C-alpha positions in Angstrom: 0.0 0.0 0.0 1.1 3.5 -0.7 1.4 6.0 2.1 0.6 9.7 1.7 1.2 12.4 4.3 -1.4 15.2 4.2 -0.7 18.3 6.2 -2.7 21.4 7.1 -2.2 24.4 9.3 -3.9 25.6 12.4 -6.0 28.8 12.3 -4.1 32.0 11.7 -4.5 35.7 10.9 -7.3 36.2 13.5 -9.5 33.4 12.0 -11.3 31.0 14.3 -11.0 28.1 11.9 -8.7 26.9 9.1 -10.7 25.2 6.4 -7.6 23.3 5.3 -7.3 21.7 8.7 -11.0 21.0 8.9 -11.0 19.3 5.5 -7.9 17.2 6.1 -9.2 16.0 9.4 -12.4 14.8 7.7 -10.4 12.6 5.4 -10.5 8.8 6.1 -7.5 6.9 7.3 -7.4 4.9 4.0 -8.6 5.6 0.5 -8.7 2.4 -1.5 -5.1 1.1 -1.1 -3.7 4.4 0.1 -2.8 4.9 3.8 -3.2 8.5 4.8 -1.2 10.2 7.5 -2.9 13.4 8.6 -0.8 16.0 10.4 -1.5 19.5 11.8 1.3 22.0 11.3 1.7 25.2 13.3 1.4 28.4 11.2 4.9 29.3 12.3 7.9 29.6 10.0 10.5 27.4 11.6 8.3 25.2 13.8 6.1 24.1 10.9 9.1 22.6 9.1 10.4 21.0 12.3 7.1 19.1 12.7 7.0 18.3 8.9 10.6 16.9 8.9 10.2 14.8 12.0 7.0 13.3 10.5 8.7 12.6 7.3 11.6 10.8 9.1 9.1 8.6 11.1 6.5 7.9 8.5 8.6 7.7 5.3 5.6 8.4 3.0 5.5 8.1 -0.8 4.1 11.6 -1.2 3.4 14.8 0.8 0.4 16.9 0.0 0.2 20.1 2.0 -3.0 22.1 2.2 -3.5 25.7 3.1 -6.1 28.4 3.1 -6.0 31.1 0.4 -8.7 33.6 1.3 -10.0 35.3 -1.8 -9.5 32.5 -4.2 -12.5 30.8 -5.7 -10.9 27.5 -6.9 -8.9 24.7 -5.4 -5.5 25.8 -6.7 -2.6 23.4 -7.2 0.7 25.2 -6.7 3.3 24.9 -9.4 6.3 26.4 -7.7 7.8 27.3 -4.4 10.4 30.1 -4.1 13.3 30.4 -1.6 12.0 33.5 0.2 10.0 34.5 3.3 8.5 38.0 3.0 5.2 38.9 4.6 3.3 41.8 6.2 1.3 39.2 8.3 3.0 37.8 11.4 2.9 34.1 11.9 1.3 32.6 15.0 4.5 33.3 17.1 4.2 37.0 16.1 7.2 36.7 13.7 7.4 38.6 10.5 10.1 38.0 7.9 11.4 40.3 5.2 13.5 39.1 2.2 14.7 36.1 4.2 16.0 32.9 2.5 14.3 29.7 3.6 17.4 27.7 2.9 20.6 29.7 2.8 22.3 29.2 -0.5 19.5 26.9 -1.5 18.0 26.8 -5.1 16.0 29.8 -6.0 12.9 27.7 -6.5 11.5 24.2 -6.7 8.7 22.9 -8.9 6.0 20.7 -7.5 6.5 17.0 -8.3 2.8 16.2 -8.2 1.0 15.6 -11.5 -0.5 19.1 -11.2 -2.2 19.2 -14.7 -3.8 15.8 -14.3 -5.0 16.8 -10.8 -6.7 19.9 -12.2 -8.2 18.0 -15.1 -9.6 15.3 -12.8 -11.0 17.9 -10.4 -12.8 19.7 -13.3 -14.1 16.5 -14.6 -15.7 16.0 -11.2 -17.2 19.6 -11.6 -15.0 21.0 -8.8 -13.5 24.4 -9.6 -9.8 24.0 -9.9 -6.8 25.8 -11.4 -3.0 25.8 -11.4 -1.4 28.6 -9.4 2.0 30.0 -10.1 2.4 31.6 -6.7 2.2 30.0 -3.3 2.9 33.4 -1.8 5.8 34.2 0.6 4.2 33.2 3.9 4.2 29.9 5.8 2.5 28.0 2.9 5.4 28.7 0.5 7.8 28.1 3.4 6.5 24.6 3.9 6.2 23.7 0.3 9.8 24.8 -0.4 11.1 23.1 2.6 9.4 19.8 1.8 10.7 19.9 -1.8 14.2 20.7 -0.5 14.0 17.7 1.9 13.0 15.4 -1.0 15.9 16.7 -3.2 18.4 16.2 -0.4 17.1 13.0 1.2 14.4 11.2 -0.8 14.4 12.1 -4.5 11.5 9.7 -5.2 9.2 11.5 -2.7 6.4 13.4 -4.5 5.7 16.8 -3.0 3.2 19.5 -3.6 0.9 22.1 -2.1 -2.8 22.9 -2.6 -4.6 26.0 -1.6 -8.4 26.0 -0.9 -10.9 28.9 -0.5 -12.6 30.1 2.7 -15.3 28.1 4.2 -18.8 29.7 3.9 -18.9 30.5 7.6 -15.7 32.6 7.2 -17.3 35.0 4.6 -20.5 35.9 6.3 -19.2 39.4 6.9 -16.6 39.3 4.0 -17.0 40.0 0.3 -15.1 36.9 -0.7 -15.7 33.6 -2.4 -16.0 30.4 -0.4 -16.3 26.6 -1.0 -18.2 24.1 1.1 -16.1 21.6 3.2 -17.9 18.7 1.5 -16.6 19.9 -1.9 -13.1 20.5 -0.6 -12.9 17.0 1.0 -14.1 15.4 -2.3 -11.5 17.4 -4.1 -8.7 16.3 -1.7 -9.7 12.7 -2.3 -9.3 13.2 -6.0 -5.9 14.8 -5.5 -4.7 12.0 -3.3 -5.9 9.3 -5.7 -4.4 11.1 -8.7 -1.1 11.6 -6.9 -0.9 7.9 -6.0 -1.6 6.9 -9.6 0.8 9.4 -11.1 
């Protein structure tokens, strides 16, 4: 059986919930012949990677799919690229802001996702789930984790598939916002497609 690690962050930026975490924790422990390891990451620059790396060392999965909230997006967006920079106006959950900071000193400028991103988007759309490829994972903790996971794979486990997926707000988060949202049921269905497509690809 294949093993896939699926990560999501705790709430951040003043939000009471994180739809990524809610969706990931709704996933079953197995999908067909795929074992899922579900892990919550702190929305904190260094600590998120500490938790990620320790989990990778213990679990030795075949793939890592990290999931994060991208408020304002209307699609499930599959990230194409992670860049070697932390730069944000928003503090992480330890109150830390970073400006023009390298994630890995002297590391590559960027890494591309090793998930089958075009097939994932195609399969999501065939299931009538709004989806697109994104060319920017931002410069906050989401990009930090994606880059760090890809760097880990490059240095330690080249066959490890790694990628990042952003999801919209949950409906309850936009009651007083003018922003798109997506129901948790649709997000969970989308994540199952992403997981199965990754395992097949």
